[in-house]
C-alpha positions in Angstrom: 92.1 246.3 -27.2 89.9 247.5 -30.0 91.9 249.6 -32.6 88.9 251.3 -34.2 85.6 253.0 -32.9 82.9 252.7 -35.1 79.6 255.2 -33.9 76.3 254.3 -35.1 73.1 256.1 -34.2 70.9 252.9 -33.1 71.9 250.3 -30.4 70.0 247.5 -32.2 71.9 248.5 -35.2 75.6 248.4 -33.4 75.1 245.4 -32.0 74.6 243.8 -35.7 77.5 245.5 -36.9 80.0 244.5 -34.7 79.2 241.1 -35.7 80.3 241.6 -39.3 83.8 243.6 -38.4 86.7 242.1 -36.5 87.9 241.9 -32.8 89.8 245.3 -33.8 86.3 247.4 -34.2 84.6 248.6 -31.1 80.8 249.5 -32.1 79.2 252.2 -29.8 76.1 254.1 -30.5 75.1 257.6 -30.5 71.0 256.9 -29.9 70.6 259.5 -32.3 71.2 263.2 -31.7 73.3 264.5 -29.0 72.9 268.3 -29.4 70.4 270.3 -30.4 69.8 274.2 -30.5 69.5 276.1 -27.3 66.9 278.5 -26.1 69.0 281.2 -25.6 69.3 284.8 -27.5 66.2 286.6 -29.1 62.6 285.1 -29.0 64.9 281.6 -27.2 65.3 280.8 -30.9 69.2 279.3 -30.2 70.1 281.6 -33.1 72.6 285.1 -33.2 70.2 286.8 -35.9 72.8 289.9 -35.8 75.5 287.0 -36.7 74.5 285.6 -39.9 72.0 283.5 -37.9 75.1 281.4 -36.2 73.4 278.7 -33.9 73.8 278.0 -30.6 74.2 274.4 -29.7 73.3 272.2 -26.5 73.8 269.0 -25.3 70.5 267.3 -25.0 69.1 266.6 -21.7 70.1 263.3 -20.4 73.1 262.7 -23.0 75.9 264.2 -21.0 76.7 260.5 -19.5 76.5 259.0 -23.2 78.9 261.6 -24.4 81.4 261.1 -21.6 81.2 257.3 -22.5 82.1 258.0 -26.0 84.9 260.6 -25.2 86.8 258.3 -23.3 86.3 255.3 -26.1 87.5 258.0 -28.5 90.8 258.6 -26.6 91.5 254.8 -26.6 91.2 254.2 -30.6 93.5 255.1 -33.2 90.9 256.2 -35.8 86.9 256.7 -35.6 84.6 256.0 -38.2 81.0 258.0 -38.0 78.9 255.6 -39.5 75.5 257.1 -38.9 72.3 257.0 -41.4 73.1 257.8 -45.0 70.9 260.8 -45.2 71.4 264.6 -44.2 70.1 264.2 -40.8 72.7 261.1 -40.6 75.3 263.3 -41.9 74.3 266.3 -39.4 74.8 263.9 -36.9 78.2 262.6 -37.6 79.1 266.4 -37.6 77.9 266.8 -34.3 79.5 264.0 -32.9 82.9 265.1 -34.8 82.8 268.8 -33.3 81.6 267.5 -29.6 84.1 264.8 -29.6 86.7 266.9 -30.6 88.0 265.1 -33.7 90.9 266.0 -35.7 90.5 265.4 -39.3 93.5 262.9 -39.6 91.6 260.6 -36.7 88.2 260.3 -38.2 86.6 258.9 -41.2 82.7 259.0 -42.4 81.2 255.8 -43.6 77.7 255.5 -45.2 76.0 252.0 -46.2 72.7 251.8 -47.5 71.8 248.0 -45.9 72.9 246.4 -43.2 74.5 243.2 -44.4 78.4 241.9 -44.0 79.4 242.6 -47.5 77.9 246.4 -47.7 79.4 247.5 -44.5 83.1 246.0 -45.0 82.5 247.9 -48.4 81.6 250.7 -47.0 84.7 251.0 -44.6 86.8 250.3 -47.6 85.5 253.5 -49.3 85.0 256.1 -46.2 85.3 259.9 -46.6 85.1 262.7 -44.8 82.1 264.6 -43.8 79.9 266.8 -46.6 79.5 270.1 -45.2 76.9 270.7 -47.9 74.6 268.0 -46.3 75.1 269.7 -43.1 74.3 273.3 -43.8 71.2 272.0 -45.8 70.2 270.2 -42.4 71.0 272.8 -40.4 69.2 275.4 -42.4 66.0 273.5 -42.2 66.1 272.8 -38.3 67.0 276.7 -38.0 63.6 277.6 -40.5 61.6 275.4 -38.4 62.9 276.4 -35.3 62.2 280.1 -36.1 58.6 279.5 -37.4 57.7 276.8 -34.8 58.6 279.3 -31.9 57.5 282.5 -33.0 54.1 281.0 -34.7 53.4 279.0 -31.7 53.7 281.7 -29.3 51.4 283.5 -31.3 48.8 281.0 -31.9 48.9 280.0 -27.9 48.1 284.0 -27.1 45.6 284.1 -29.8 43.7 280.9 -30.1 42.9 277.7 -28.5 45.8 276.0 -30.6 49.0 274.9 -29.1 51.5 275.1 -32.4 52.5 275.5 -35.6 55.0 274.8 -38.3 56.5 275.2 -41.7 55.1 272.0 -43.3 52.8 271.2 -40.4 50.6 274.2 -41.0 50.6 273.8 -44.8 49.4 270.0 -44.4 46.5 271.3 -42.1 45.5 273.9 -44.9 45.3 271.4 -47.3 43.0 269.3 -44.8 40.8 272.4 -44.3 40.8 273.5 -47.9 39.4 270.0 -48.8 36.9 270.4 -45.8 35.7 273.7 -47.4 35.2 272.3 -50.8 33.2 269.1 -49.1 30.8 271.6 -47.4 30.1 273.9 -50.5 29.6 270.7 -52.5 25.9 270.5 -53.4 24.5 267.4 -54.7 23.0 266.7 -57.9 20.6 263.8 -59.1 21.1 261.7 -61.7 19.9 258.1 -62.7 21.4 255.1 -64.7 19.8 252.2 -66.5 20.9 248.8 -66.5 20.2 246.1 -68.7 20.5 242.6 -67.1 21.5 239.5 -69.0 21.9 235.6 -68.3 25.7 236.0 -67.7 26.3 239.9 -67.5 25.1 243.2 -67.2 25.2 246.4 -69.6 24.8 250.1 -68.6 23.2 252.7 -70.9 25.6 255.3 -71.9 24.9 257.0 -75.2 21.8 258.1 -77.8 22.7 258.1 -81.4 26.2 257.4 -80.1 26.5 260.4 -78.1 26.9 260.5 -74.5 23.6 260.9 -72.5 23.0 262.3 -68.9 19.5 261.3 -67.1 18.9 264.1 -64.5 15.5 262.9 -63.3 13.2 259.9 -62.7 10.9 261.4 -65.2 13.8 261.3 -68.1 14.6 257.8 -66.9 10.8 256.7 -67.6 10.5 258.1 -70.7 13.7 256.3 -71.9 12.6 253.1 -70.5 9.1 253.3 -72.2 11.0 253.4 -75.5 13.4 250.1 -74.9 12.5 246.6 -75.7 14.2 243.5 -74.2 15.7 242.9 -77.5 19.4 244.3 -78.1 21.1 244.2 -81.4 25.4 243.5 -80.7 26.4 246.6 -82.5 30.3 245.9 -81.6 32.6 243.8 -80.2 36.2 245.5 -79.4 39.1 243.1 -78.1 42.4 244.7 -77.4 45.2 243.0 -75.8 47.0 245.5 -73.4 50.1 245.6 -71.2 49.4 246.1 -67.5 53.3 247.5 -66.2 54.4 246.9 -62.7 55.2 249.7 -60.3 58.1 251.2 -59.6 60.1 249.8 -56.4 59.0 251.4 -52.9 60.4 255.1 -52.0 59.4 256.1 -48.5 56.2 257.8 -49.7 55.1 255.1 -51.7 55.8 252.6 -49.0 53.8 254.7 -46.5 50.8 255.1 -49.3 50.8 251.1 -49.8 51.5 250.3 -46.3 48.2 252.4 -45.4 46.0 251.2 -48.3 46.8 247.7 -48.4 48.2 246.8 -44.7 46.1 249.3 -42.6 49.2 250.5 -41.2 49.6 254.5 -40.2 52.6 256.5 -41.3 54.3 256.3 -37.8 53.7 252.5 -37.5 55.2 251.8 -41.2 58.5 253.8 -40.6 58.8 252.1 -37.0 58.3 248.6 -38.6 60.6 249.2 -41.5 63.1 250.7 -39.2 63.7 247.2 -37.5 63.6 245.5 -40.8 66.9 247.9 -41.9 68.6 247.7 -38.7 68.5 243.7 -38.1 66.8 240.6 -37.5 68.2 237.9 -35.8 67.7 234.9 -38.0 68.8 231.2 -37.2 72.2 231.4 -38.1 72.8 235.7 -38.7 71.7 238.9 -37.8 71.1 241.0 -40.8 69.3 243.9 -41.9 66.6 242.6 -44.4 66.0 246.0 -46.1 68.1 248.8 -47.4 67.6 252.1 -46.0 64.1 253.0 -45.6 64.0 256.8 -45.7 65.1 257.6 -49.9 63.7 259.5 -52.5 64.9 257.3 -55.1 63.3 254.4 -57.0 66.9 253.4 -58.7 68.0 250.1 -57.9 71.6 248.9 -57.7 73.0 247.1 -60.6 74.2 243.9 -58.7 70.4 243.5 -57.4 68.9 243.9 -60.7 71.4 241.2 -62.1 70.7 238.9 -59.4 67.0 239.6 -59.4 66.9 238.7 -63.2 68.8 235.3 -62.6 66.4 234.5 -59.5 63.5 235.5 -61.9 64.6 233.2 -64.7 65.3 230.2 -62.7 62.2 230.5 -60.4 59.8 231.7 -62.8 61.1 231.3 -66.5 62.7 233.3 -69.0 59.4 235.0 -70.3 58.8 236.6 -67.1 62.3 238.6 -67.3 61.2 242.4 -67.5 63.0 245.8 -68.3 64.5 247.8 -65.8 61.6 250.9 -65.5 62.9 254.7 -65.3 61.1 257.2 -63.0 60.5 260.7 -63.9 63.0 262.4 -61.4 60.9 265.4 -60.0 63.0 268.6 -58.7 62.8 267.8 -55.1 64.1 264.2 -55.3 67.2 263.3 -53.3 68.7 260.5 -55.6 71.4 259.6 -52.9 70.9 256.1 -52.6 68.5 253.0 -53.7 64.7 252.4 -53.5 63.6 250.2 -50.5 64.3 246.7 -51.5 65.2 243.3 -49.7 69.0 243.0 -49.3 69.2 239.4 -50.6 66.2 237.7 -52.7 67.3 234.6 -51.1 65.4 235.7 -47.7 62.2 235.3 -49.1 59.4 235.8 -46.9 58.4 232.7 -45.9 61.8 231.7 -45.2 62.0 234.3 -42.8 58.6 234.6 -41.3 59.7 232.5 -38.1 61.7 235.4 -37.2 59.4 238.4 -37.7 56.5 239.8 -36.0 53.2 239.8 -37.7 53.3 243.3 -38.5 57.2 242.9 -40.0 56.6 240.0 -42.0 53.3 241.8 -43.5 55.4 244.8 -44.5 58.7 242.9 -45.4 56.6 240.8 -47.9 55.1 243.6 -49.5 58.7 245.4 -50.1 60.3 242.0 -51.5 57.6 241.4 -53.7 57.1 245.1 -55.3 61.0 245.0 -55.7 61.4 241.8 -57.6 57.8 242.5 -59.3 59.6 245.6 -60.8 61.9 243.8 -62.8 59.2 241.6 -64.3 57.8 241.1 -67.4 54.2 243.4 -68.0 51.1 241.3 -67.7 49.2 241.1 -70.7 45.2 241.2 -70.5 42.6 240.9 -73.3 39.9 243.6 -73.0 36.4 243.4 -74.6 34.3 246.1 -75.4 30.5 245.0 -76.1 28.3 247.7 -77.9 24.7 246.9 -77.7 21.8 249.1 -79.4 18.1 249.4 -78.4 16.4 251.9 -80.4 19.1 254.0 -80.9 20.0 253.8 -76.9 23.7 252.2 -76.9 24.5 250.0 -73.9 28.2 249.0 -72.8 29.8 245.9 -71.3 33.5 245.5 -70.6 35.2 242.2 -69.5 39.0 241.3 -68.8 40.6 238.2 -68.8 44.5 237.6 -67.8 46.3 236.3 -71.2 50.0 236.1 -69.5 50.2 236.8 -65.4 54.0 238.5 -66.1 54.7 240.3 -62.7 51.0 239.5 -61.6 52.5 235.9 -60.5 54.2 237.6 -57.3 52.2 240.6 -57.0 49.1 240.1 -57.6 47.6 240.1 -53.7 48.5 243.9 -53.5 46.8 244.9 -57.5 43.0 245.5 -57.9 42.7 243.1 -60.9 40.1 240.4 -61.6 39.1 238.5 -64.6 35.5 239.6 -65.8 34.6 236.8 -68.5 32.1 237.7 -71.2 29.8 235.1 -73.3 31.8 234.8 -77.0 29.6 237.3 -79.0 31.5 236.9 -82.0 30.1 233.3 -82.1 26.5 234.2 -81.9 24.7 232.5 -84.7 22.1 235.4 -84.1 22.6 239.1 -83.7 20.2 239.7 -81.2 20.0 239.0 -77.9 17.7 239.4 -75.1 17.6 240.7 -71.7 15.8 239.2 -68.6 15.2 242.8 -67.2 16.1 246.6 -67.4 16.2 248.7 -64.3 16.7 252.2 -63.6 18.5 253.8 -60.6 18.3 256.9 -58.6 22.3 258.2 -57.8 23.3 261.7 -56.2 26.7 263.0 -57.1 29.3 262.8 -53.9 31.4 265.8 -52.6 35.2 265.3 -52.9 36.8 262.9 -51.1 38.6 263.9 -48.0 42.4 263.2 -47.1 43.2 259.9 -45.8 46.6 259.7 -44.5 47.9 257.6 -48.2 46.1 260.4 -50.0 47.7 263.3 -48.2 51.1 261.9 -48.1 50.5 261.5 -52.0 49.8 265.4 -52.4 52.4 266.5 -50.3 55.1 264.8 -52.5 53.4 265.8 -55.6 53.2 269.4 -54.3 57.0 268.9 -53.4 56.1 270.0 -49.6 58.5 268.4 -47.2 60.5 265.3 -47.3 59.0 261.5 -47.3 60.7 261.0 -44.0 58.9 263.7 -42.1 55.3 262.9 -43.4 54.8 260.3 -40.3 55.8 262.8 -37.7 53.5 265.6 -39.8 50.4 263.3 -39.2 51.1 262.2 -35.8 51.4 266.0 -34.9 48.1 267.4 -36.2 46.4 264.7 -34.6 48.1 264.9 -31.4 47.1 268.7 -31.2 43.8 268.2 -31.4 43.8 270.0 -34.9 42.0 266.9 -36.9 39.9 264.2 -36.0 39.9 260.4 -37.8 36.5 259.3 -39.2 36.5 256.4 -41.4 40.1 256.8 -41.9 39.9 260.6 -43.3 41.2 263.4 -42.0 38.4 266.3 -40.8 39.6 269.3 -39.3 38.5 270.6 -36.0 37.2 273.8 -35.2 40.7 274.7 -33.7 42.3 273.6 -36.9 39.9 275.9 -39.0 40.5 278.7 -36.8 44.3 278.2 -36.6 44.4 277.8 -40.6 42.3 281.1 -40.9 44.1 282.9 -38.5 47.4 282.2 -40.4 46.1 282.7 -43.5 45.3 286.3 -42.4 48.6 287.2 -42.1 51.0 285.0 -43.5 49.6 283.5 -46.6 52.9 284.7 -48.5 54.9 282.2 -46.7 52.3 279.4 -45.1 51.3 278.0 -48.5 52.1 275.5 -51.0 54.2 277.1 -53.6 56.6 279.1 -51.2 57.3 276.0 -49.2 58.1 273.9 -52.0 60.4 276.4 -53.1 62.0 276.3 -49.8 62.5 272.8 -50.3 63.9 273.1 -53.6 66.6 275.9 -51.9 67.5 273.0 -49.3 68.5 270.9 -52.3 70.6 273.7 -53.7 72.0 274.3 -50.4 73.0 270.3 -50.4 74.6 270.4 -53.4 76.8 273.7 -52.8 75.0 275.8 -55.1 73.8 278.7 -52.7 74.7 280.1 -48.9 72.7 278.7 -46.5 72.4 281.7 -44.2 71.4 283.8 -46.9 68.5 281.8 -47.7 67.3 282.1 -43.9 68.3 286.0 -43.9 65.8 286.4 -47.2 63.2 284.4 -45.2 63.6 285.9 -41.9 62.9 289.6 -43.2 59.8 288.3 -45.1 58.6 286.5 -42.1 59.6 288.6 -38.9 57.6 291.8 -39.9 54.4 289.6 -40.5 54.7 288.1 -37.2 54.9 291.5 -35.5 51.8 292.7 -37.4 49.9 289.6 -36.4 50.9 290.2 -32.7 49.4 293.7 -33.0 46.7 293.1 -35.2 45.4 289.5 -34.8 42.4 289.5 -33.0 42.5 287.2 -29.7 39.6 284.8 -29.7 37.3 285.9 -26.5 36.9 283.1 -23.8 33.7 281.2 -23.6 31.3 282.4 -21.4 29.6 279.8 -19.1 26.5 281.5 -17.9 27.5 281.5 -14.2 28.9 284.3 -11.9 32.0 284.1 -9.6 31.0 283.5 -5.9 34.3 285.7 -5.3 33.6 289.2 -7.2 30.4 288.0 -9.2 32.2 288.8 -12.4 31.2 286.2 -15.2 33.2 282.8 -15.6 34.7 281.7 -18.6 36.3 278.8 -19.6 40.1 279.2 -20.5 42.8 276.7 -21.6 45.9 276.1 -19.3 49.3 274.0 -19.6 47.0 270.7 -18.2 43.9 271.5 -20.7 40.6 273.8 -20.4 38.9 274.9 -16.8 36.4 277.4 -15.5 37.8 280.6 -13.9 37.1 284.1 -13.6 37.0 286.8 -16.2 38.1 289.4 -13.7 41.7 287.7 -14.0 44.2 288.8 -12.6 42.5 290.9 -10.1 40.3 287.7 -9.3 42.0 284.5 -9.1 39.0 282.2 -8.8 39.3 278.9 -10.3 36.2 276.8 -10.5 37.0 273.3 -8.9 34.8 270.1 -10.6 34.0 267.5 -8.2 35.7 264.1 -9.2 33.5 261.4 -10.7 34.1 258.1 -9.5 32.8 255.3 -11.7 32.4 252.0 -9.5 32.6 248.9 -11.7 32.2 246.3 -9.3 33.1 245.0 -5.9 36.7 244.7 -5.2 37.4 240.3 -5.5 40.0 241.0 -2.3 39.1 243.4 -0.1 35.8 245.3 0.8 36.8 248.2 -1.5 35.4 249.0 -5.0 36.8 248.5 -8.2 36.7 252.1 -9.8 37.7 253.5 -12.9 41.2 255.3 -12.8 43.7 256.9 -15.1 47.5 256.2 -15.3 50.0 258.9 -15.4 50.2 258.8 -19.2 46.4 259.3 -19.5 45.6 255.6 -20.1 42.2 254.2 -18.6 42.6 251.3 -16.2 40.5 249.6 -13.2 41.8 249.6 -9.4 41.0 249.3 -5.8 39.6 252.4 -4.2 41.6 251.4 -1.2 45.3 251.5 -3.0 48.2 251.4 -2.0 46.6 248.9 1.0 45.2 247.1 -2.1 47.0 246.9 -5.3 44.3 244.8 -7.2 43.9 246.2 -10.7 43.3 245.6 -14.6 43.8 246.9 -17.9 40.7 245.8 -19.1 37.0 246.3 -17.5 36.5 243.5 -15.0 33.0 242.0 -15.2 32.9 240.5 -12.0 32.7 237.0 -13.2 35.3 234.5 -12.5 36.8 232.1 -15.2 35.1 228.6 -15.3 38.5 227.3 -16.2 40.6 228.9 -13.6 38.8 230.7 -11.6 40.3 233.9 -12.6 38.6 237.0 -13.2 36.7 237.3 -16.8 37.1 241.1 -18.5 35.6 243.0 -21.1 37.9 243.6 -24.7 36.9 244.5 -27.6 33.7 243.8 -27.2 34.2 240.2 -26.5 34.1 238.6 -22.5 37.7 236.8 -22.1 39.6 235.7 -19.2 42.2 237.8 -17.8 44.7 235.0 -17.1 44.1 231.8 -19.3 42.6 231.7 -23.0 39.0 230.9 -22.1 36.7 233.2 -24.2 32.7 233.1 -23.8 
């Protein structure tokens, strides 16, 4: 029988860790949080406002059975090890387990590991500690603040607008998107022209007149310049400089999300899901092991052991000249440096060797993490940059070139860097000082508005402004999309009318709280709580005294959006029909509600696709319980013929199954045939 009980968060993690520990250990999972704030008390906040904001917790729905199972195993164990994630959230989960399972201080230990490898796990058990209540207080404060703002503002927004929710960080992120859109709409494009000289193996652009910067505003000016140019250019100067190109720091959560978006096309949510799997453990040929360190981190620091191993690896594989120095990050005020950057747990598990055990997304993300960490410890790349200035009747043209003299870290990371060689002719060896162009052209341009936020750009902006935590960014992006506050066009965020309306309403009454500076300062206060430097409920009290009066004023004075009129009259009382928003979406009803409760029922449109191949019915468009479109027989349940993709009515020439339309292609629903 097991003497020791280990409780982790994730079921998949528990399987991995159990293999590392001896038979005396039993590893179970809490499956994440087991408790959350209740909805008791004033405004349903689950917080006793009059009693120093004391939280009231309840067991999360559906978790009682799991807790009973944990309690049963706690009674049998001599010692309980709480091994939840190594961050504030994980610390809080451990505290909730400690409290709910009624553990005594002499019966439990807290263990923390940054990577799920046998050596790291065993070492963590040798260096156990007690729960850090300061970290718990910080997480608890964040949760209470988010509950107060979320509940109070969401109720306000629902009663006054077409929106459904607002939040402490969510609303600031939305404001950034809305403000950017206002810049885009206010932008006035201006015309400008460029002039290029085309030569045999390169081209040069006009940039100055008499060595002063030149801007060409219209075609008349462009034509006037062209009239003064000949095809003969004098080589004015040849400037060659050797430059060092430094590698980037290893990944933190935010930079991983940005790079995965830009280089791999992964959303922040998908990136974190894939990274979680790589961290928790992958079944390889002869072991189950976590391939990367903990993926929720603000730090770019690497352990001394990894640095030492990496130097040995680099020297053995690439040569001594490829060894670089350890790069230091500029530590900003809002960085938690509790654990390492995101890196591979072992350089011996190179991407190619583990590829057979990974999905395509897992392989792509692991490969980028692996080579980013390795590249951060490699030598600078060296380039020779050449700038040529050509003169034509006192008009100066410029062309630039670059060659890589030493690839350095690019040896492993060039796939993810925008680096290319541009080879210019050897101007300094020309017998003549004059070179003749093939053609000189003018080209019209217009200035472009500021770029809208992509996921990567918004994450970078949030981090630089000190808003929220990188581990929450994927949730923020997901929420504003799901709420219908933004749309995505060409991977860029565009606020919807509802998103703009909510932002403007919130700024009218809460601009002293829903802003960049206040939100960043709140993050700083949460850090101070974690360090034990300020008292958690005093922070909440200070916030609440500023926030609640504004909420009451908004409920009284915020103008409610009038429902949209349809132009029709109610068949029961002849008042106008309007479009209202309900729990399940928009509907048409009488404007005289509640006196008249008429609701217009819209006739369902049945879209027939083909005749059913298995009965005399029709295959029609349907929606699943989760809202996913599919195609099924209208004789269901007598006939259960159904397809996820649109059936064509044609049979496959290879297997006679139905051909379906998928992503613009005609494929077989059963075999690999494709038209």
